[in-house]
Each structure stands twice: as C-alpha cells, then as structure tokens.
N, C-alpha and C positions, 0 to 999 in steps of 0.2 A: 822510537822510544819503546822500551819494554814496559810490561804492566806495572811493575813497581815504580818506575820513573813517572809514568802517567799519573798514578795515584798521588805521588809526592808532589808533582807539578800542580795538580788541582789544589791540594791542601795549601801549598806555599803561596799560590796566587791569592787565595782568600785571606790568608794570614796577612799578606801585604795590603789587603783592604780592611784591616783592623778586625778580622774575625778571630775568635778564640778557638783553637783546635781542641776538640774533646774526643776521647777514644770511643770506639764502637761500644754500644751497650751489649749485654749478653743477647744471644739469639733466642735464648729460652726465657720466656717471660714469667714473672711471679707477680702476685698482687694485682692482676688485671683479669677479671673474669670474662672479658670479651675476646681475649686472644691467648693462644698457647705459645706462639712464637712471634718475634719481631718480624713484621712483614713489610715495614716501610721505615724510612729514616726518621720519620716524625715520632715514632712510638715512644722513644725515651724523653721526648719533650711534650708529651701529651698533657702532663699536669700543668705545664705553663699555658698551653692553649685553653685548658679548662679553668684557668685562673685559680688553681688549687695551690700552686707553688710560684713564687716570684722568680723571674728570670735572673740568673746569676750574671749572665753576660747578654748584652744586647745583640751581639753578632756571634754566630758560631759556624764552624766548618767541621765536617767529619766524614768518615767513610764507615757506613753502617752495614754490618753483615745481616742479611735478611733471609727469611725462608717463607716460601709461598707454596703450600701443599694442602691447604684446607680452607673452607669457608669461601668468602666472596672472591678472594684472590687465590686461585688454584690453577697453577700452570703444569701440574704433574703430567697429564696425558700428552701435552705438547712437547715436553722435554725430550730431546734427542731426535725427535722426528722432524723438527725444524732447526734452524741455525741460531736462534736467538732467545728461546725460552729456557729458564733454569728453575730449579728448586731453590738452591742456595745461590744468592748473588750479592754483590756489593752495591750499595747505593751511596754515591757521592752526593753530598748535600751542603748547601749554605742556608743560613737561617737568620731571620731578623725578627726580634720580638719587640714590636712597637717602635722600631727604628726606621730603616728605609723601607720603601714599598715598591710598587710596580716598576717605575722608571729605572731605579737603580738596579733592581734585580735583572731587568732585561739588558741594561747597559753592561753589567758585569758578565752575564752569560755570553753576550756577543763578543766582548773583548777577549774572554778566555778562549772561546772556540776558534775565533778568526785570527787574532793577533798572537796568541800564545801557542795554541795547538795547530795553527796554520791549516785549518779545515777550509776548503774552498766554499766561499759564501754562496756561490750559485747553486749549490746542492742542498741548501737549507730552506725549510719552510717553517712557518709558525702558525699555530692554530690559536684562535681566541674564542671565548664564549659568546655565542650568538644571541643569548638571552633566553628567557623562558616565560611564556604566558602563564603557566601553572604557578610560578613563584612571583609573577609580576616583576620580572627582572628584564632590563633592556640589554642590548648589545654592550659588551665591555669596550666602550669607545676609548677609554684611557689606554688599555693595552694595545688597541689597534693603532692609536696615534703614536705611541712610543715605538712600535715595531716599524712604522713607516720611515723612521730615521735610517733603518738598515735594510729593509726589504721592499721590493716593489709590491704594489697592492695585490697583484695576482698570486703572490706567494704568502699572503696572509689569509688564512682560510677560516671561515666561520665554522665553529664546531658546536655540536649539540650539547644538551645538558649531560647526556650519558658520557660524552668524551671530554667535555671541558668545564665541568662543575665538580669540584672535588669535595667529598664529604667523609668525615671520620667514621660515621656510622649513621644509624637512623636519626640520631640526635647529636647535637654538639657543634663545635666550630667547623666552618666550611667556607667555601668561596669559589669564585671562578679560577680557572687555571689556563695557562698558555703553554702548549707543548711545542718543543722544537723537534722537527722531523728531518731526516737526512735521506737523500736519494743516492745510493752507492752503486746504482746500475752502470753498466758500460755505456759509453757515449752513444753507441748505435741504438741501444734500447731506449735511451733517454730521448732520442730524436723521434722514435716511433710513438711513444706515449708520454704525455706531460706528467711529470711526477706529482703534480697537484691532484690529479685524478686517482692517485694510488695511495694518498695519505689516509691512514686509518682504515685501509682495506686489507690488512693482514698480508701485504706483500713482503716477502722475506728480505728484500733489498731496499724498501722504502719504509723506514722504521722510526719510531719515536726514540730519541736518546735522552731528552731532558724535559722535565715537567716543572714549570714554575707555578706554584700554587699561591694565590693571593687570599689569605684567610681574613675575611672581613665580616662574616655573618655567624650567627648561632642558630642552629635549627632546633626548634622546640618540639616537644612530643606531639603537639597538634599539627605539626608541619609548617608552622609559620616561621619566617626568617626574621631575626632581630639583628640590627647592626651592632657589631662589637665596639666597645669603647676604644680598644687598641687593635691596630691592624698588624698582621704578621706575614712574613714570607717563609715559605717552606718549599724547598726545591729538591728534586731527586734526579740525579744523572746516572744512568746505568753504566757502571764501570766496565762490564764485559763488552757492551755494545760500543762504548767509547774506544776501547782497545782495538776492536775490530776495525773501526773507522780509521783510526790513526795508523794502524799497522797495515792498512790497505788489504784487508781480508774480506771475504764474502760470508764468512761464518765466524761466530764467536769461538767456535771450537777449533778454528785454525790459528788462533792467537797463542801467544806464549803462556797464557793462563792455563790452557787445557792440553796443548800439544805434548808437554813432557809426560802427562798422565796417559795420554793416548799412545804415545810411543812405547811406554813401559808395558802397557796392556797388550800392545801388538807383539812385543817380545814374549810375554807370558803365554799368549794364545797361539803364537806362531801364525798370525793372520795379519795381512797388511791393511792399513786404513786407506780408504779411497778406491777400493776395488769393487766391493759388493755393498749394496745399499743396506741390507739387513745387518750385515756385520758392522757397517759404519754407525748405524743407529744404536746398536748394542754398545759400542765403544763410547759413544757420546753420552748415552744414559748412564753408564758406569762411572765415567769421569765426572759427570755432574753430581750424581748421587753420592759418590765418595766424599765430595766436599761438604754436602749437607750433613751426612752422617758424622764425619770427623769433627766439624765445628759444633754440632749439637752435643756430642759426647764431651768435648772440651769445655763446653759451657754448662755442663751439669745434667744433661738429659740422656739417660740411658735407655736403650730399647726395652719395651715392656709390652704388656697386653692391654693397657688402657691409656686413654687421653694422649698427651704429647709423646709418651713413650711408644705408644702403638703407631703413631705417625712415623717415628724414626725407624721402628722395626719394619714397617711397610715399605719405606724407601729402600732400606738395606736389602730386603727380600726381593724387591723389584730389580735391583741391580744384580743380585745373585742369579735370578731367573733369566735375565737377558744373557748373562755369561754362560749359563748352563745350556740354554736353548740355541743360541746363535754363535757362540765362540767355543762350544764343546768343552767348557771348563767344569769338570765334575768334582774338583777339589777346591778348598778355600783359596781365593786369589785376591780378593779386594784388599785384605790386610797388607798385601805386598806393595800396594800403591801408596800407602800412607807416608813412608819416608820421602817419596817424590813430592807429594803435596806439601809436606812440612818444609822441605828444602826450598820450595817455590814461594811459600806464603808466611813462613814463621817470622820474618823480619817485621812484617806489618801486624801480625797476630801471634805474639809470643806464647799465648796460651796453648797453641798447637804443640809446641815443643815441650812445654812443661807437662802436658798430659799425653805425650807420645806413647808411653808404655801402656797406659790404660786404653787409649784409642785402639791400638793394635790388638790388645788382648780381647776387648769387648767385641770388635768386628770379627775376629777369628772364631770365637765361640758362637757368635750368632750365625756365621756362615756354616759352621759344622752342624748346628742344630737345624737350620733350614734345608740343608742338603739332605739330611735324614728325612725331613718332612716331605721334600720333593719325592724321595724314594718311596715313602709310604703312600703318597698321593697317586703315584704312577701305578702302584700295585692295586689300589682301590679302583682306579680308573679302568685298569685291565679287567677287573671283575664286572664293572658296569658295561664295558664293551662286549664281553662274552655273553652277558645276559641279554643285551640289546640285540645282538646278532642271533642268539638262540630263539628269541621271540620274533625274529624276522622284521625288526624295526630298523629304520634308517635315522631316526631322530632320538637323541638321548634326552631324557627328562631334565628340564632346566633346574628343577628343585634339587636333583642329585648333583648337578654341576655347582649349584650355589652352596650345597653342603660341603663339597670339596673345598670351595673357596673360603667359606665362613669358618668351618670347623678346623680344617687342616692347612689353611693358608695357601691352597693350591690355586694359582692364577687362572682366570677364565681363558685368556688367550693361549696358555699352554694346553689347557684342556681341549680347546678348539683345534690346535695344531696337531695333537695326537689323534683326535677323532678323525681329522681329515685324512690321515694316513690309513685309516680303516674304512674310508668312504662313508663316514658318519658325520652328522652335524648335531649341535646342541640346540634345544628349543630356547632361543635367546629371549623370547617374550616371557617365558616362565622364569628364566633367570633374572631378567630385569624387574619382574614383579616382586620377586623375593628381595632383591636388592633395595627396591623402593620401600618395601615394608620395613626393612632394617633401618634405612635412612630416616623414615618417618618416626620410628621409635626413638632414634637418637635425637631428632629435632624436637620432638615433644618433650623429651627429658630435659633438653637444654633451654627451652623457651623461657625467657624472662620478660614479662611485660611491665615496663617501668613507666610511671607517670612522670611529668615534669616535676622538678623540685619546687616546693612552695617555700619561698624565701621569707623568713621572719625578720631577720636583719642581717646586713652585710658584716662579715667578719674576715679579716685578712688571714689570720693565722689561727689554726686550731691547735691549742696547746695540750700536750699529754703530760699529766701530773701524776700518773700512776706509779712512777718509781718511788715517790715519797708518800703518796696518800691513797687510801682505798675508799675514801669518801670525800666528796667536795660539792660545793654549790655550782650548778651549771645552768645554762640557758640553751634552748634548742635554737640553732641558727637557721636550719632548714630541714625539711622532711619530704618524703615522697612515698606513695603506695607502690608496691610491686606485687606481681603475681608470678608464682613459680610452681610448676607441677600441680596446678590446681589450687594452691594455697595462697592466701593473701597475707602480706607482711607490710610493716612500715620500716623504712630506713630513716634513722634520726642522726643528725650531725649536731654536735654540741660546740659551744665556744671553747670549752676545755673539757678534758675527760680523764677520769682515773682508770677507765677501762682499756686494757691492752688489746690491740687489734691483732688478729691472727697474722703472723709473719715469722719468717726465720725458723719455721718448724714448730713454733709455740702456738698452741690453740688460743682462741680469743677468750676474753673474760666474759663472765655472766654476772648477773646481779639485778638491780632494779633502780628506777628513779621514782621519787615520790614528792607529792605536793598536796597539802590540804586533805589528808587521809586517802588520797588516790595513789595507788602503787602500780607502776607499769614495769613488768618484767622485761629485762634485757636478756634475750635468749642466746645471743652471740654477738661478737664484735669482729668486724672484718676491715681490711684495708683495701680501698679501691681508689685508684688514681690519687694516691697520697692523702685520702680522706679517711678518718676513723668513722666507720659507719656502724651504728648500733641497731640491731634488729629487734623488733618487738612485734607482737601479734595485735597490739591495740595502740591507738593514738591517744595521748592525753586529752582530756576534755578541754583543757586550756593550754595549747602548745606554747603560748607566750609567757607562761609563768616561770618563776625561778624554782628549779628542782634541786632536791638533794639526791645526788648520784652515789650509789653504794655498790661496791664490788663484792661479790661473794667471797668472803675472806677465807673460809676453809678450802674452797676450790683453788683460789689463788695460791695459798700456802703449799698445797700439793703440787701445783704446777711449778712454783719456784724451786721446790725441793728437787724435782725431776730435771729442771733445766740446769741447775747448778751441778747436779750429779752427772749430767751429760758432759759438761766441761771437764770435770774430774776424770770421767771415763776416757775422754779424748786424750788427756794428758797421760793417763796410765797406759793406753794403747801404744802411744809413741814410745814410752819407756820400755815396755815389754817387747813389742814387735818391731820397733824401729821408726826412724823419721820419715820413711816412705808413706806412713799412714796419713791419709787426708780424709777429712769429712766429705761425704758425698750426698748427704741428706740426713734429716732427722725429724722426729716427731716428739714433741713434748706435750704429754697429756696428763690430766690429773691422776690417772690410774697407773700409768707406766711411761717409760721413755723408750724410744727406738733410735738407734744410731747406725747409719750406713757409712762405710769407710773402705778405702782401698787397701787390699791385702790379697795376695795371690795363692793362699792355701788355707786349709781349715785350721782353726786355732785349737791347739791341744788342750786337754783338761788341765794340765799343769800351767799352761799360759793363762787360761781363764782364771785359775786360782790366784795367780800372781796379780792379774789385773784387778780382781775383786779386792785383794789384800791392800793394794796401793790406794784404791778409792776409799776403802773403809778407814785406812790409816789417816788419810786427809780429812775424813769426816770427824774422827775422834780428836784430831788436833784442833778442831773448832776454828778453822782458818777464817778470818774476817774478810768481808768483801772490800776490795780496794777498787773503787770505781772512778773513772775519769770520763766525764760526759762530753767533753769537747777537746780533742787533741788532734793536731795535724796527723794525717794518715802516715806520712813518711816517718814521723817520730815514733808513732805506735809500732810500726813494723820494725824499726831499729830496736825498740824495747823487747822485741821477741813476740809480739802479739800475733796470734794465728788468724789469718784471714780465711773465712769459711768459704767452702766450695760453692760456686754459682751465685754468690752474693755481690751486689753492686754497692760500692762505697763512695762517699763524697770526699771532699778535701779534708774535712774534719770528721772524726769518728768517736765512738764510745768504746772504752776498753773495760773489760771485766777481769779482775785478777783475784785468784785464791791461791796463796802460796806461790808455787812455781808455774801454775797454770794461768796463762794470760791470753785472752782472745778478744777480737773485735766482735761486739754483740750488742743488739738493741733490745734483748729480752729482759724479763724480770728475774731477779735472783734472790737467794737467801741472804740475810745479813751476815750469817756465819754458817760454816758447813755443818756444825754440830746439830742444827735443827733437821738435817736430812735423816738422822737416826741411823739407818743401816741401808746398805746397797747390796742388792742381790741380782746376779745375772740369771735370767730364766730361759734364754735360748740364744744360740749362735748358729748362723746359717749363711749360705751363699744366696744372693739374690740376682747376681749377674756375673759375667766373667770379670774376675779380679775385684769384685765388690762383696764384702761380707756385711752381715747385719747382726747387731746385738740388741736384744730386748731385755730390759731390766726394770726392777721396781725398787721403791724406797719407802721410807717412813711407814705409814699405816699398812700399806700393801705388803711390805717385806715382813712386818710384824705378824700379819695374818698368815703369811706363808710359813714362817718359823713355827707359829702356834699349831698350824695344821700338821707340819712334819712331826712336831712333838706329840700331838694326839695320836698320829699313826704309829709312832714308835711305842707309845704306851700300850696301844691295842695289840701290837705285835708281841710285846713282852707278856701281856696278859694271856694271849693265845698260846705262847710258848711256856706258860707257867713260870714267868719271871726268872729266866736263867741268869747266871752271873755274866755270861758273855753272849750277847745276842747274835753277833756275827758267826761265832762258832756253831751256835745252835742252828742257825739258818743254813750254814754250809752242810752240817750233818743231815738236815732235812732234805736238802737237794741231793746229797749222795744216796740217802735212803730211797728217795723217790726214783732216782735213776736206776738203782738196783731192782726195785720192785717192777719198774717198767720193762726191764730186761727179762725178768721172770715171767711177766705177763706176755711179753712178745714170744718167748719160747713156748709158753702154754698155748697161745693162739695158733702158732705154727703147727704144733702137734694136733690141736683140735681141728684145724683146717685139713691137715693131712688125713686125719681119721674120717672126717665128713666126706672128703673127696673119694676115699677108698670105698666108703659105704655107698656113695652115689654110683660108682663104677660097678659095684656088685649088684646093683638093682636096675641095670640097664634093661629096657624093653626094646625088642626088635619089632618095629612096625613098618612093614613094606620096605625093608632094607634100611630103615632109618633107626639109629641108636638113640632112643628117647630116654632122657633123664628129666624127671619132674618131681619136685619136692619142696616143701617148706622146711628151711634149715635154721639152726640156731647159731647165727654169726651176727655180731653187732657192728660190723664195719663194712661199708660199701666198697672200700678199696680192697679189702680182703676177698670179698665175693668176686670182684672183677678179676683179681689175680688168679683165684681158683678156676674161674670160668675159662680163662685163656690157657691155663695148664691142661684142663680137660680137653680143650679144642685140639691141643697138640698131641694128646695121648689117645683120643677116641676118634675113629674115623666115622664119617657120616653122622655127625653129632647134631642132635637138636636138644638143647638144654634150656629148661625153664625152671628157675628157682626163685623162691620168695623168702623174705626175712622181715622180722619186725625190728627196726632200729630206732631207738629213742622214741618209742610209742608211735612210730609212723611206719607205713608199709613201704617195702622196697621190692622191686621185681627186676630180674635180669634174664635176658634171652641171648644165647650164643648158638650160632648155626655154622656148620662147616661150610667153607667157601663153595665147594662143589654142589652142595644142596641149594644154595641161593640161586645157582644158575640152572641146574638140572631140574629141580622140583619147584622152582619159582617161589621159594620161601624167603620172606623179607622180615628180618627182626624188627626193623624200624616200624613197618606197617602193622605187624602183629602187636607190638607193645602198646601202640596207640589205641588199638581196639580193646585190649584187655585191661588197660589202665582205668577204665571207667568203673571197674569193680572195686577199686581201692580209692575212688573219688580223687583221682590224680591225673597226671599226664606224663609223657616222656618222649623219648626218641633216641636216635642214634644212627648207626650204619646198617646196611643190609645183613651183615653177619653178627653184629652185637648192638644191643640197645638196652636201655634201662628206663625205669619209671618209678616215681615216688607218689605217695598219696596219704590222705589223712585217715583212711579206714583200714587198719590192719586186719579186721575181721574178714575182709574180702580177698585176702591173699590166696587162700585155697581155691576159691571160685575162679579167680583170675588164672591160676595155674591149670585148672581143669579146662578152662576155655581155650588156653593156648594149646593144650594137648590135642584138642579137636582138629586143629589145623593139620596135624600130622596124621591123625586117624582118618581124615577125609580125603587124603591124597589117593 
C-alpha cells in the first residue's frame, strides 16, 4: 500500500465504526496563547476537553498535520539524524467524547493493525501506566486486563508517569495512556535481544507507533487531580511510522512519502542517496523541512523575525544550510522540490495546490536572502579567523560565534566546520552561556503564572451580544488571577458579554463593568480556548453581583469603521489588481487598519489612486450592512463570500455584505459605510515574497491628516507670498536653487584651485620633505579630502597638514606620500590621534591619510604646529 492508500484505509476503517471524518485543522494556531503550532491531533478538540464547547460528534476520525519544533515537544535536532523523527508529521487519530472508553479503543486499534493492515502480532508490545505515588494513582488495571485479550503478559509493559501519563500542560485534562510499540528488527537481531528490553529506549527499530490516551482527570493548579464527569479517548498514530512498517522499510525516509523528494534532490545535487552518511542526513533534513515550510506557508504563516514566523524561517534556513554545506548547493534549490511535494500530497491536502505559487515564491526569496547572509557570515568569520591566528590563539571567543548566530543567522555547526579547516575551535562553553541568557530572556518574557479558576456558577454557553448591544447586564461565571511580566491581572468570564474578543485581526474591546458605584476597567478582551476573557487590574469587591457591562463606544466605532473599510479595500484590490489577490493577514485597530495580501509586484501610484477611489465611492454610497449570522458554509461560498486566509470555519458561518463586497467574518462592522467618512492609504510596501501590505486610516484620523495637509499648504502659500499657482512657484524655486548650486559649485572649484596653488607656492623643504601646513577657508570636508589627494599626486615627498573650521567645529587632515610612510616611518593615523587633543576631538585613518574632528576650532593652529614638529624632528 502507498501512503495515500494507508491514510485512506485508516479513515475508512473508523468511518465504518461510526466515526465522523473531520479535516485537519490549520497547522498554524490562532487564539491559543500556549501554542504557536498544532503539535498534536488533540489541539483542535481542546475546547471540548476543557468543556468550553460541546462536542458536535461523539466519535471523530482525522489525519492532523502537526509541527514540533519548539517548547516541550521539540524534535528539531533529531530530524534527519535518525530514521523516525520529523518536524512536520501527520497524526492519524480517533476520538471519543464521552462515548466509548478503554476497552473499545484497544479493540479497534488491534483490529485495524492486525486484521486490516496485517501487521504481525508477535512484533507488537503495549505499555500501560504503572501508577504514581506522587498522584496517589494505582496501576491501570483496566488497560492491562483489556490488553491480555490480545497479548501475553510479557508483552504488556509497565510504564512510568513520564512515558504513560499524558497531560495537556501544567493544568487541564489528562490521564493514563497506553502506547503500542513495534519491533521491526531482523529475526536474527530479535533472537539476540528481547524487544521488551528495547521499548522506550530510543532504539531506531523498536518504536512507538500509536498512543491511546484515556482522558479521565483534570489537573488543578495546585497539582491535585480531579475525576472528570465525562471520559474521553484521544489517540495518535504516527502516519510516517505506520507507512514505514507497512511498506517493510527500516526508515521513514525510505517510504513513498519522502523518496520522491529525496530522488529529486539527488538529481539537483548530483549526489546519490545511501552512499555517504553526511549527504544522507542533509537530504533527509531538507526533505523533512520542505514539508514543514510548505504546509506552514499554505496555512498562513510566512517566515519572519518573530514568534511563529521566526520558527519557520529557522527551519528553512536550516535546510538551506545543510544543502549549502553538504550538497554543495550554492543557489536556491528548495523551491524546486515544491512541485514534487504537491504532486504527492495535494489530494489529501488541497491547500498545497491552491497556494502553490505563493509557497514557491516565498521559499525562493527566503533562500536568496539567506544565501546572501551565509556569504556575509563567512566574510565576518574570515576576519575572526585572521585575528585569532594573528593573536596566536587556537580557540575562538564563543561570544563572537554567538553574535554570528544571533545577529546574522549563521549556524554554530557551520562556524565549527569552517574553524576546523583552520585548526581552530570555538569556545562552546561561552557560546552556550550566551544562548542560555537569550533563552532565559525569552522564557521570562513568556512566563504566565495562572491560578485555578474560581467558579461562581456553571454556565454552559457564554453568549456574545456585542453585535447588537454595547451595554448589557452580566454576571461573572468564573475568574482567576494571573501574573505576567511581573504584573498581576484578573481574567473574568461572563455569562454573556458585549465585549468583542480579539480575533480575526480585530483588536479586543475595552470598557468597564460597574455595580453599586464600583467601576472596574476592562483593559482588553481576548479569546482563549473559545472563551471570551476580560482582563482587569482589579477584582470586584463582590464578584457574585450583577454588573452593568459597558463597551467603550467611541473606541468601538473607530474599530468598526476600520474593519468595514478593510472589507471595502479587499474588494477594491481584487477589482484593480485581479482575482489572484488573497488576504494574508490583517490588523484592525482604532487608529488605523493594516491589510496584507498576495500580489507579486509593487502597486503603482495610479493603481493606489484607483483603489482609494473605489473604496471612497462605496463609502459615499452609504451601503447598508447585510448580515447573515448563521448560514451553511457551502451556501455562503456559492453566494460569492470570500473565505479569509488562515481562518477555520464551522458548518455554519456569518456573512458580511456591503454592496458587491461579501465575506465570511465574525468581526464587528458599521451599520452603513457612510459612517466611515473618508478612507486614505498612508503606505504600501512589501513584507515578504509575493506579499504586500497596505496601511490606511479612516474617519477622525483621515480628517486629521487632511487638515494637516491643508495647514501645510497654507503655510507654503504664505511663505511663497500667496502665488496664483503653487506648483509653478515651487518648480521655479527648485530650478533657481539648482542654478545657484551650480554657480556655488563652480565658485568652490575655483576657490579650491586657488587655495591649492597658494599651498604649493608656500611649500617648505625640511630634510627633503615637502611640508605644507596651513589653516584654510574651505567649509566642506569632502572638498578638503579631494584637494589633499590632488596634492599627493602633484607633490613628491609630501607631508600635508591642513585645518579648517566647518560649521563651528574643527577639522584636521593629514596626507603623507607613500614613500615617506615607509622610509621616514611617518604615520598619518598615529599623528592625527596625538594632535586631535588640541581641538577636543579624535580621529583616525590610514598611514598615508587621516582626519580628525573636534569641538574647539581655536585649537586648529596649535594642532597644525604640533604636527609640523613630527617633520622638523626627523
């Protein structure tokens, strides 16, 4: 069976067991402060486990794309060096939300592996939770008894809390788990050593393939476990490892998932796979990383210098570096692998095909950029090597190596490789210390200490009423204290709320809640695990009271103006630039809006004018909001609604329509476009390959801008003495200025020529040296330099020291003929440093030419006389 057939067989089996198939969620996470990427199949069902969202289906099956490159689950350094770790991987999973539990999960897993996939049962082992004194938990006897139906007792292994107790995080739903391991060693090796002794020992051929998690507890902030009222099943079967087993391979990279990529890479690099270990590792790393990069871009995460974007950039650069170092690929090459990946995986993940052009474009530009960085890094490293050798050292300062890594993105292992060629090593301890300091800074910035929720009363559904009301009576259902970056806040959850929580690019509402003359400010509203969370610096004296919740109306109005303008902008961009335009991100702020979109060239001034014109025309037409809060997504798409990039939609959606602009959107909007007032683009720029960004303002801010422009224009008219035509007057001024500059330039040339001739006529011969020393009247350092070099070419055995006052500051220049620097040991750089003290300044340069500047023009003559002494004393 090939990989696509294996995936399909898994899904169809669980469909036959009454599981509903759901598509993979985006690999890029939003509205979850604890994760940047989906790192497990359970992430999209987190709200169900937390009891924040009811389960739509009791049984679910899916194949989830995951990324593990940061935090607790970080496999990056192992990737490519072994046969079974990956950054991006697929997790096949089946789920039960309060339906079946341990026995049925074990039964179905065994049935699928043995009877459907025909995996030999004698190669399988199961681990079960051995219990924990710390948590007062006993051996998972239930799982043990259920496994005895299929496995002999010597193949049911007791596992520690570390290996066999699954937790979502420090708090939250958790429970024991049972892992299925497989021994794919040759029979000869199996006879030598019992596979039981190699389970969970990082043996490359005795590996875990499936984890059955039995979620039955909730971990409180104080560490205590509470039994959940409903028990859930959460399983994860590694797709790549399953393919390796079924296709009788010893490495995931030998399966049809990776081999097409490796074969193409072999052609590009003209190197065979399977010949050299370093080459093989490089090819595995690149094949793996390509998948992570491509899926991330397809899901909306572009490479950048912060957060999730930095992770993707780091993965891409790691792949480039392996190709650069071990495959001798000095030009962009990763982008050439994208069509092969899409051909292999687009049937299961059509987003790859729909974003193909963007993926290739972004990867290409990133490769070009990093190859330039590598070139810069190598030049800087050459300088470090030269200095280290000159100082007769064998060890390079680790701080310098870290600076190369941190500032220029130059990998440590490449630094070490190049140093080895020069018989040098890096001080790894110093490097590690710098790295640890950086990690600590990042950890401290990210630490959030959250207490347990204090439940006031249970509430199944938190209702958002902010589309219709900016004020409502509410009750606090639960609250907790949090500490972040040294500050204390309270998070409040209401039974209903008029406050919009930050999502979809729109910032959260602010305002206050009040009761009995007590007013508590709401400083932000965020969405976390499907909860509207209201942030305040204080807790009400009586949290059980009924409060009046009030949204900051003026702030909300500015936000809705900008959000509605964003929709009109999106529509106008498609009209002017074409249907290829897709939203790639946005920010809706009270003061401005920001809109990122796909387009592969700079927008012309004429195009920007047309875009503005369309938006403002729609504003003037005062188009009314046509809103549908619950419509089947298929029907909405047929109506022409634009689904926004990177967003996850349910079966029913909300549509927002203004005239011909219709989008799927959960944000707040103006009742009619007329209230936006006026729309003005303030900037247009590139933020990544094939991605442009427009920033714009509306309403009050656009009015302020126009008024400012008007005031500036009035001032210009006043300065020009109110001419009839300002443009013509300014053009005439520019022409007049250019003419005057030419006249001044000619004058300066003649003046410099005259001064130069005067200097030549006053040469003093001292011990065979032609000495010129004088304070001159030239107010341009560049002109002085030019004159000095002219004199050097015209006067043999020259020692020139001249000073000038430029913009009330002192300037000194020394020029020495090359032969004098060698024969007489005269050094302009050394001399200028010594005489610069007379002008309260400093300077430097080369042995034949140096300059200095200072605050004391009165010291110029004394400095010149001091320089003259160096010649007189020879």
